[in-house]
MDTraj code that builds the backbone (N, CA, C; nanometers):
import mdtraj as md
import numpy as np

residues = "UNK UNK UNK UNK UNK UNK UNK UNK UNK UNK UNK UNK UNK UNK UNK UNK UNK UNK UNK UNK UNK UNK UNK UNK UNK UNK UNK UNK UNK UNK UNK UNK UNK UNK UNK UNK UNK UNK UNK UNK UNK UNK UNK UNK UNK UNK UNK UNK UNK UNK UNK UNK UNK UNK UNK UNK UNK UNK UNK UNK UNK UNK UNK UNK UNK UNK UNK UNK UNK UNK UNK UNK UNK UNK UNK UNK UNK UNK UNK UNK UNK UNK UNK UNK UNK UNK UNK UNK UNK UNK UNK UNK UNK UNK UNK UNK UNK UNK UNK UNK UNK UNK UNK UNK UNK UNK UNK UNK UNK UNK UNK UNK UNK UNK UNK UNK UNK UNK UNK UNK UNK UNK UNK UNK UNK UNK UNK UNK UNK UNK UNK UNK UNK UNK UNK UNK UNK UNK UNK UNK UNK UNK UNK UNK UNK UNK".split()
xyz = np.array([
    [-2.5411, -1.5610, 0.0594],
    [-2.4230, -1.4846, 0.0932],
    [-2.2994, -1.5745, 0.0868],
    [-2.1942, -1.5206, 0.0318],
    [-2.0687, -1.5940, 0.0206],
    [-1.9870, -1.5794, 0.1488],
    [-1.9111, -1.6807, 0.1781],
    [-1.8226, -1.6775, 0.2939],
    [-1.6890, -1.6154, 0.2532],
    [-1.6287, -1.5328, 0.3380],
    [-1.4965, -1.4786, 0.3060],
    [-1.3913, -1.5888, 0.3100],
    [-1.2917, -1.5748, 0.2240],
    [-1.1802, -1.6688, 0.2166],
    [-1.0531, -1.5927, 0.2525],
    [-0.9789, -1.6455, 0.3497],
    [-0.8526, -1.5830, 0.3888],
    [-0.7479, -1.6087, 0.2804],
    [-0.6718, -1.5057, 0.2470],
    [-0.5625, -1.5193, 0.1508],
    [-0.4346, -1.5559, 0.2255],
    [-0.3499, -1.6352, 0.1614],
    [-0.2207, -1.6664, 0.2217],
    [-0.1268, -1.5482, 0.1954],
    [-0.0170, -1.5418, 0.2692],
    [0.0762, -1.4294, 0.2591],
    [0.1271, -1.4126, 0.1162],
    [0.1601, -1.5223, 0.0469],
    [0.2099, -1.5111, -0.0903],
    [0.1072, -1.4453, -0.1829],
    [-0.0211, -1.4759, -0.1639],
    [-0.1253, -1.4113, -0.2442],
    [-0.1323, -1.2620, -0.2126],
    [-0.1197, -1.2280, -0.0858],
    [-0.1210, -1.0870, -0.0459],
    [-0.0022, -1.0121, -0.1069],
    [0.1145, -1.0727, -0.1026],
    [0.2339, -1.0106, -0.1604],
    [0.2162, -0.9914, -0.3109],
    [0.1619, -1.0919, -0.3804],
    [0.1359, -1.0783, -0.5247],
    [0.0443, -0.9601, -0.5530],
    [-0.0596, -0.9447, -0.4730],
    [-0.1529, -0.8350, -0.4938],
    [-0.0857, -0.7008, -0.4651],
    [-0.0061, -0.6935, -0.3604],
    [0.0689, -0.5705, -0.3328],
    [0.1634, -0.5365, -0.4476],
    [0.2313, -0.6371, -0.5002],
    [0.3256, -0.6134, -0.6099],
    [0.2567, -0.5686, -0.7383],
    [0.1288, -0.5950, -0.7501],
    [0.0574, -0.5575, -0.8707],
    [-0.0092, -0.4213, -0.8662],
    [-0.0101, -0.3566, -0.7519],
    [-0.0858, -0.2325, -0.7387],
    [-0.0011, -0.1075, -0.7459],
    [-0.0700, 0.0072, -0.7511],
    [-0.0040, 0.1376, -0.7477],
    [-0.0762, 0.2360, -0.6554],
    [-0.1943, 0.1985, -0.6031],
    [-0.2732, 0.2890, -0.5210],
    [-0.3225, 0.2174, -0.3957],
    [-0.3126, 0.2854, -0.2821],
    [-0.3618, 0.2298, -0.1568],
    [-0.3892, 0.3399, -0.0578],
    [-0.4119, 0.3004, 0.0670],
    [-0.4450, 0.3944, 0.1734],
    [-0.3612, 0.3627, 0.2963],
    [-0.3086, 0.4691, 0.3584],
    [-0.2326, 0.4563, 0.4819],
    [-0.3213, 0.5045, 0.5964],
    [-0.3302, 0.4269, 0.7016],
    [-0.4056, 0.4652, 0.8206],
    [-0.3072, 0.4843, 0.9349],
    [-0.3202, 0.5978, 1.0039],
    [-0.2325, 0.6260, 1.1158],
    [-0.3041, 0.7146, 1.2162],
    [-0.2494, 0.7212, 1.3359],
    [-0.3037, 0.8074, 1.4406],
    [-0.2323, 0.9414, 1.4367],
    [-0.3097, 1.0485, 1.4598],
    [-0.2540, 1.1828, 1.4694],
    [-0.3089, 1.2458, 1.5975],
    [-0.2574, 1.3607, 1.6362],
    [-0.3111, 1.4269, 1.7559],
    [-0.4597, 1.4628, 1.7450],
    [-0.5121, 1.4743, 1.6216],
    [-0.6546, 1.5048, 1.6059],
    [-0.7375, 1.3801, 1.5801],
    [-0.6765, 1.2627, 1.5903],
    [-0.7496, 1.1379, 1.5739],
    [-0.6984, 1.0555, 1.4567],
    [-0.7626, 0.9424, 1.4294],
    [-0.7190, 0.8553, 1.3210],
    [-0.7378, 0.9230, 1.1847],
    [-0.6465, 0.8971, 1.0935],
    [-0.6524, 0.9521, 0.9585],
    [-0.6256, 0.8405, 0.8588],
    [-0.6892, 0.8517, 0.7434],
    [-0.6647, 0.7604, 0.6315],
    [-0.6257, 0.8468, 0.5131],
    [-0.5090, 0.8182, 0.4559],
    [-0.4533, 0.9010, 0.3499],
    [-0.4330, 0.8158, 0.2251],
    [-0.4917, 0.8554, 0.1115],
    [-0.4673, 0.7821, -0.0133],
    [-0.3274, 0.8150, -0.0665],
    [-0.2590, 0.7124, -0.1179],
    [-0.1234, 0.7307, -0.1712],
    [-0.1017, 0.6415, -0.2929],
    [-0.0103, 0.6830, -0.3770],
    [0.0457, 0.5946, -0.4785],
    [0.1680, 0.5307, -0.4147],
    [0.1910, 0.4046, -0.4460],
    [0.2990, 0.3337, -0.3789],
    [0.3734, 0.2452, -0.4779],
    [0.4863, 0.1956, -0.4319],
    [0.5633, 0.0954, -0.5045],
    [0.6186, -0.0017, -0.4008],
    [0.6442, -0.1227, -0.4439],
    [0.7051, -0.2212, -0.3556],
    [0.8561, -0.2170, -0.3758],
    [0.9282, -0.2224, -0.2664],
    [1.0738, -0.2285, -0.2678],
    [1.1110, -0.3448, -0.1780],
    [1.1334, -0.4600, -0.2394],
    [1.1466, -0.5827, -0.1624],
    [1.0110, -0.6107, -0.0992],
    [1.0079, -0.6265, 0.0316],
    [0.8818, -0.6457, 0.1037],
    [0.8260, -0.5145, 0.1605],
    [0.8999, -0.4053, 0.1420],
    [0.8559, -0.2767, 0.1963],
    [0.7613, -0.2052, 0.1003],
    [0.6658, -0.1336, 0.1565],
    [0.5712, -0.0524, 0.0802],
    [0.6231, 0.0913, 0.0879],
    [0.6527, 0.1506, -0.0280],
    [0.7167, 0.2814, -0.0337],
    [0.6229, 0.3815, -0.0988],
    [0.6178, 0.5005, -0.0420],
    [0.5411, 0.6088, -0.1042],
    [0.6100, 0.7410, -0.0747],
    [0.5684, 0.8416, -0.1511],
    [0.6279, 0.9751, -0.1391],
    [0.5224, 1.0740, -0.0917],
    [0.5688, 1.1731, -0.0159],
    [0.4789, 1.2767, 0.0346],
    [0.5584, 1.4052, 0.0524],
    [0.4933, 1.5074, 0.1013],
    [0.5614, 1.6327, 0.1332],
    [0.5937, 1.6332, 0.2823],
    [0.6987, 1.7048, 0.3212],
    [0.7357, 1.7063, 0.4630],
    [0.6287, 1.7640, 0.5546],
    [0.5392, 1.8492, 0.5012],
    [0.4410, 1.9163, 0.5857],
    [0.3009, 1.8562, 0.5748],
    [0.2891, 1.7450, 0.5040],
    [0.1604, 1.6752, 0.4973],
    [0.1365, 1.6016, 0.6288],
    [0.0171, 1.5445, 0.6429],
    [-0.0095, 1.4636, 0.7627],
    [0.0890, 1.3476, 0.7718],
    [0.1151, 1.2821, 0.6588],
    [0.2105, 1.1706, 0.6611],
    [0.3510, 1.2196, 0.6932],
    [0.3903, 1.3327, 0.6364],
    [0.5230, 1.3859, 0.6628],
    [0.5399, 1.4324, 0.8060],
    [0.4327, 1.4801, 0.8653],
    [0.4374, 1.5305, 1.0023],
    [0.4253, 1.4187, 1.1057],
    [0.3308, 1.3266, 1.0841],
    [0.3002, 1.2256, 1.1858],
    [0.3355, 1.0827, 1.1439],
    [0.3845, 1.0629, 1.0229],
    [0.3968, 0.9287, 0.9687],
    [0.5341, 0.8670, 0.9712],
    [0.6183, 0.9054, 1.0636],
    [0.7480, 0.8381, 1.0690],
    [0.7764, 0.7891, 1.2103],
    [0.8346, 0.6714, 1.2116],
    [0.8625, 0.6003, 1.3369],
    [0.7358, 0.5773, 1.4184],
    [0.6284, 0.5424, 1.3478],
    [0.5011, 0.5091, 1.4125],
    [0.4462, 0.3824, 1.3483],
    [0.3584, 0.3163, 1.4209],
    [0.2865, 0.2033, 1.3640],
    [0.1739, 0.2560, 1.2758],
    [0.1507, 0.1861, 1.1649],
    [0.0466, 0.2271, 1.0701],
    [-0.0065, 0.1033, 1.0003],
    [-0.1149, 0.1229, 0.9284],
    [-0.1721, 0.0171, 0.8452],
    [-0.1782, 0.0686, 0.7017],
    [-0.1680, -0.0237, 0.6067],
    [-0.1769, 0.0088, 0.4653],
    [-0.2742, -0.0898, 0.4035],
    [-0.3651, -0.0399, 0.3190],
    [-0.4690, -0.1260, 0.2626],
    [-0.4840, -0.1019, 0.1134],
    [-0.4986, -0.2120, 0.0391],
    [-0.5361, -0.2067, -0.1021],
    [-0.6561, -0.2979, -0.1199],
    [-0.7353, -0.2714, -0.2224],
    [-0.8507, -0.3570, -0.2466],
    [-0.8989, -0.3426, -0.3894],
    [-0.9884, -0.4296, -0.4253],
    [-1.0583, -0.4227, -0.5536],
    [-1.1974, -0.4801, -0.5318],
    [-1.2966, -0.4139, -0.5890],
    [-1.4356, -0.4543, -0.5691],
    [-1.5054, -0.4612, -0.7043],
    [-1.5807, -0.5673, -0.7257],
    [-1.6675, -0.5821, -0.8424],
    [-1.8103, -0.5771, -0.7894],
    [-1.8731, -0.4604, -0.8000],
    [-2.0063, -0.4414, -0.7428],
    [-2.1105, -0.5269, -0.8132],
    [-2.0996, -0.5427, -0.9451],
    [-2.1981, -0.6202, -1.0202],
    [-2.2014, -0.7659, -0.9758],
    [-2.0850, -0.8248, -0.9556],
    [-2.0773, -0.9665, -0.9174],
    [-2.0675, -0.9855, -0.7664],
    [-2.0719, -0.8773, -0.6925],
    [-2.0636, -0.8805, -0.5461],
    [-1.9443, -0.9639, -0.4982],
    [-1.8301, -0.9239, -0.5477],
    [-1.7077, -0.9910, -0.5069],
    [-1.5966, -0.8875, -0.4946],
    [-1.4937, -0.9234, -0.4229],
    [-1.3808, -0.8331, -0.4066],
    [-1.2733, -0.8956, -0.3209],
    [-1.1661, -0.8235, -0.3082],
    [-1.0574, -0.8665, -0.2221],
    [-0.9979, -0.7451, -0.1526],
    [-0.9292, -0.7700, -0.0428],
    [-0.8639, -0.6650, 0.0334],
    [-0.7387, -0.7219, 0.0983],
    [-0.6337, -0.6407, 0.1019],
    [-0.5084, -0.6782, 0.1678],
    [-0.4732, -0.5664, 0.2653],
    [-0.4361, -0.6040, 0.3873],
    [-0.3973, -0.5072, 0.4892],
    [-0.2597, -0.5447, 0.5437],
    [-0.1693, -0.4471, 0.5379],
    [-0.0350, -0.4626, 0.5947],
    [-0.0261, -0.3729, 0.7180],
    [0.0283, -0.4263, 0.8262],
    [0.0482, -0.3487, 0.9488],
    [0.1965, -0.3537, 0.9819],
    [0.2521, -0.2368, 1.0132],
    [0.3943, -0.2326, 1.0453],
    [0.4385, -0.0947, 1.0875],
    [0.5673, -0.0733, 1.0751],
    [0.6299, 0.0516, 1.1199],
    [0.6622, 0.1382, 0.9990],
    [0.6211, 0.2654, 1.0059],
    [0.6549, 0.3633, 0.9027],
    [0.7860, 0.4311, 0.9402],
    [0.8766, 0.4401, 0.8438],
    [1.0029, 0.5111, 0.8665],
    [1.0358, 0.5956, 0.7448],
    [1.1164, 0.6974, 0.7676],
    [1.1657, 0.7821, 0.6595],
    [1.2827, 0.7109, 0.5930],
    [1.2870, 0.7168, 0.4613],
    [1.4019, 0.6643, 0.3870],
    [1.4949, 0.7818, 0.3606],
    [1.6125, 0.7786, 0.4234],
    [1.7070, 0.8878, 0.4023],
    [1.8450, 0.8396, 0.3575],
    [1.8607, 0.7099, 0.3417],
    [1.9866, 0.6542, 0.2924],
    [1.9959, 0.6818, 0.1417],
    [2.0970, 0.7576, 0.0968],
    [2.1078, 0.7919, -0.0456],
    [2.1180, 0.6700, -0.1379],
    [2.1855, 0.5641, -0.0932],
    [2.1973, 0.4440, -0.1757],
    [2.0618, 0.3745, -0.1905],
    [1.9872, 0.3670, -0.0812],
    [1.8551, 0.3053, -0.0865],
    [1.7610, 0.3872, -0.1751],
    [1.7647, 0.5193, -0.1623],
    [1.6815, 0.6054, -0.2475],
    [1.7169, 0.5885, -0.3950],
    [1.8454, 0.5822, -0.4245],
    [1.8878, 0.5636, -0.5639],
    [1.8397, 0.4293, -0.6172],
    [1.8460, 0.3259, -0.5349],
    [1.8000, 0.1939, -0.5774],
    [1.6490, 0.1932, -0.6012],
    [1.5743, 0.2596, -0.5151],
    [1.4292, 0.2694, -0.5338],
    [1.3986, 0.3414, -0.6644],
    [1.4678, 0.4501, -0.6908],
    [1.4444, 0.5273, -0.8140],
    [1.4773, 0.4446, -0.9382],
    [1.5765, 0.3576, -0.9270],
    [1.6138, 0.2720, -1.0414],
    [1.5133, 0.1589, -1.0639],
    [1.4572, 0.1060, -0.9558],
    [1.3707, -0.0113, -0.9695],
    [1.2280, 0.0291, -1.0052],
    [1.1517, 0.0762, -0.9122],
    [1.0142, 0.1200, -0.9401],
    [0.9798, 0.2260, -0.8386],
    [0.9989, 0.3501, -0.8786],
    [0.9730, 0.4616, -0.7892],
    [0.8233, 0.4901, -0.7824],
    [0.7693, 0.5109, -0.6619],
    [0.6281, 0.5499, -0.6546],
    [0.6091, 0.6859, -0.7212],
    [0.5033, 0.6969, -0.7992],
    [0.4775, 0.8201, -0.8733],
    [0.3431, 0.8784, -0.8301],
    [0.3475, 0.9774, -0.7411],
    [0.2223, 1.0373, -0.6928],
    [0.1426, 1.1002, -0.8068],
    [0.0114, 1.0867, -0.7991],
    [-0.0778, 1.1500, -0.8961],
    [-0.1039, 1.2950, -0.8581],
    [-0.0935, 1.3279, -0.7312],
    [-0.1200, 1.4639, -0.6844],
    [-0.0086, 1.5577, -0.7291],
    [-0.0462, 1.6817, -0.7555],
    [0.0513, 1.7816, -0.7960],
    [0.1444, 1.8173, -0.6819],
    [0.2567, 1.8755, -0.7191],
    [0.3513, 1.9251, -0.6195],
    [0.4670, 1.8307, -0.5980],
    [0.5706, 1.8851, -0.5414],
    [0.6913, 1.8075, -0.5138],
    [0.6673, 1.7180, -0.3922],
    [0.6914, 1.5930, -0.4088],
    [0.6761, 1.4952, -0.3013],
    [0.8129, 1.4290, -0.2826],
    [0.8974, 1.4949, -0.2064],
    [1.0376, 1.4526, -0.1955],
    [1.0689, 1.3698, -0.0714],
    [0.9705, 1.3542, 0.0155],
    [0.9920, 1.2744, 0.1355],
    [0.9459, 1.1318, 0.1072],
    [1.0381, 1.0370, 0.1213],
    [1.0085, 0.8962, 0.0970],
    [0.9858, 0.8273, 0.2310],
    [0.8742, 0.7562, 0.2406],
    [0.8425, 0.6773, 0.3591],
    [0.8270, 0.5316, 0.3180],
    [0.8557, 0.4418, 0.4109],
    [0.8311, 0.3005, 0.3837],
    [0.7642, 0.2367, 0.5035],
    [0.6811, 0.1418, 0.4711],
    [0.6162, 0.0611, 0.5734],
    [0.6757, -0.0787, 0.5631],
    [0.7475, -0.1172, 0.6669],
    [0.8001, -0.2535, 0.6767],
    [0.6955, -0.3337, 0.7536],
    [0.6221, -0.4176, 0.6827],
    [0.5097, -0.4856, 0.7471],
    [0.5566, -0.6022, 0.8334],
    [0.4857, -0.6197, 0.9436],
    [0.5085, -0.7352, 1.0315],
    [0.3874, -0.8279, 1.0297],
    [0.2751, -0.7756, 0.9786],
    [0.1540, -0.8548, 0.9646],
    [0.0940, -0.8235, 0.8279],
    [0.0591, -0.9284, 0.7549],
    [0.0009, -0.9117, 0.6218],
    [-0.1152, -1.0095, 0.6096],
    [-0.2346, -0.9546, 0.5958],
    [-0.3538, -1.0381, 0.5876],
    [-0.4373, -0.9957, 0.4679],
    [-0.5179, -1.0876, 0.4207],
    [-0.6057, -1.0563, 0.3087],
    [-0.7265, -1.1472, 0.3081],
    [-0.8291, -1.0999, 0.2387],
    [-0.9525, -1.1771, 0.2240],
    [-1.0082, -1.1523, 0.0854],
    [-1.0795, -1.2506, 0.0385],
    [-1.1576, -1.2306, -0.0826],
    [-1.2982, -1.2805, -0.0544],
    [-1.3914, -1.2252, -0.1280],
    [-1.5304, -1.2599, -0.1088],
    [-1.5958, -1.2682, -0.2451],
    [-1.6780, -1.3680, -0.2632],
    [-1.7492, -1.3823, -0.3895],
    [-1.7177, -1.5150, -0.4554],
    [-1.7934, -1.5413, -0.5601],
    [-1.7787, -1.6675, -0.6318],
    [-1.7144, -1.6420, -0.7672],
    [-1.6796, -1.7520, -0.8332],
    [-1.6216, -1.7486, -0.9669],
    [-1.4886, -1.6747, -0.9713],
    [-1.4082, -1.6896, -0.8666],
    [-1.2759, -1.6291, -0.8681],
    [-1.1795, -1.7202, -0.9407],
    [-1.1043, -1.6640, -1.0267],
    [-0.9882, -1.7338, -1.0815],
    [-0.8678, -1.6487, -1.0470],
    [-0.7512, -1.6997, -1.0662],
    [-0.6300, -1.6285, -1.0263],
    [-0.6145, -1.4968, -1.1023],
    [-0.6414, -1.4950, -1.2331],
    [-0.6160, -1.3740, -1.3109],
    [-0.7042, -1.2547, -1.2734],
    [-0.8378, -1.2680, -1.2540],
    [-0.9136, -1.1501, -1.2166],
    [-0.8832, -1.1013, -1.0763],
    [-0.8316, -1.1896, -0.9892],
    [-0.8045, -1.1483, -0.8534],
    [-0.6708, -1.0736, -0.8442],
    [-0.5794, -1.1011, -0.9344],
    [-0.4476, -1.0426, -0.9273],
    [-0.4490, -0.9002, -0.9780],
    [-0.3954, -0.8108, -0.8967],
    [-0.3818, -0.6729, -0.9396],
    [-0.2796, -0.6669, -1.0520],
    [-0.2874, -0.5636, -1.1292],
    [-0.1992, -0.5511, -1.2447],
    [-0.1285, -0.4174, -1.2401],
    [0.0031, -0.4193, -1.2407],
    [0.0803, -0.2955, -1.2388],
    [0.0760, -0.2337, -1.3781],
    [0.0404, -0.1077, -1.3817],
    [0.0357, -0.0346, -1.5076],
    [0.1487, 0.0641, -1.5126],
    [0.2110, 0.0796, -1.6277],
    [0.3154, 0.1793, -1.6448],
    [0.2550, 0.3188, -1.6380],
    [0.3222, 0.4083, -1.5700],
    [0.2725, 0.5459, -1.5590],
    [0.3525, 0.6378, -1.6462],
])
top = md.Topology()
chain = top.add_chain()
for i, resn in enumerate(residues, 1):
    res = top.add_residue(resn, chain, resSeq=i)
    for name in ("N", "CA", "C"):
        top.add_atom(name, md.element.get_by_symbol(name[0]), res)
traj = md.Trajectory(xyz[None], top)
C-alpha cells in the first residue's frame, strides 16, 4: 500500500486552475448535500452558476461550504484530491460579473438557465495524492475549451 502525500497549496491551486468539474458540499435543513457543478477560477475564488431555486441557490449563500475536485486512475491505483473550505457568497456586482464573463465563465453542462453566480472564497485548501510513478504532467488537471 502506498502512503498518501500531502500537496502544497501551490499544487492545489494549479489543480483547481486546470479543472472544470467539482462538487460542492453544504448543509441544508434536510441534512448534508453534495452537488456536482461546473466551475471556473476567478483569482483565488471558485465560481459556479446555478438557478435561484436549486439547493445551491436556496441554501448556498453566506454559508460555509466545501468544494472538492479529484482524479483517479483505477488501473494504477493512484489519484489525487483537492478540498477547498470557505464561505459561499452570491456575486451580484455587475463589474465583477462582467469581468468573470470576459475571463473564464463557468459553463454548466446541465440544461436550463443558470443565472445565479456563486463563489467560494477559500480559507483552507488541502490536497493529497496517492500512488506511485507520479510525475507533474499526469497529476496536473487540464482545462479543456468548451
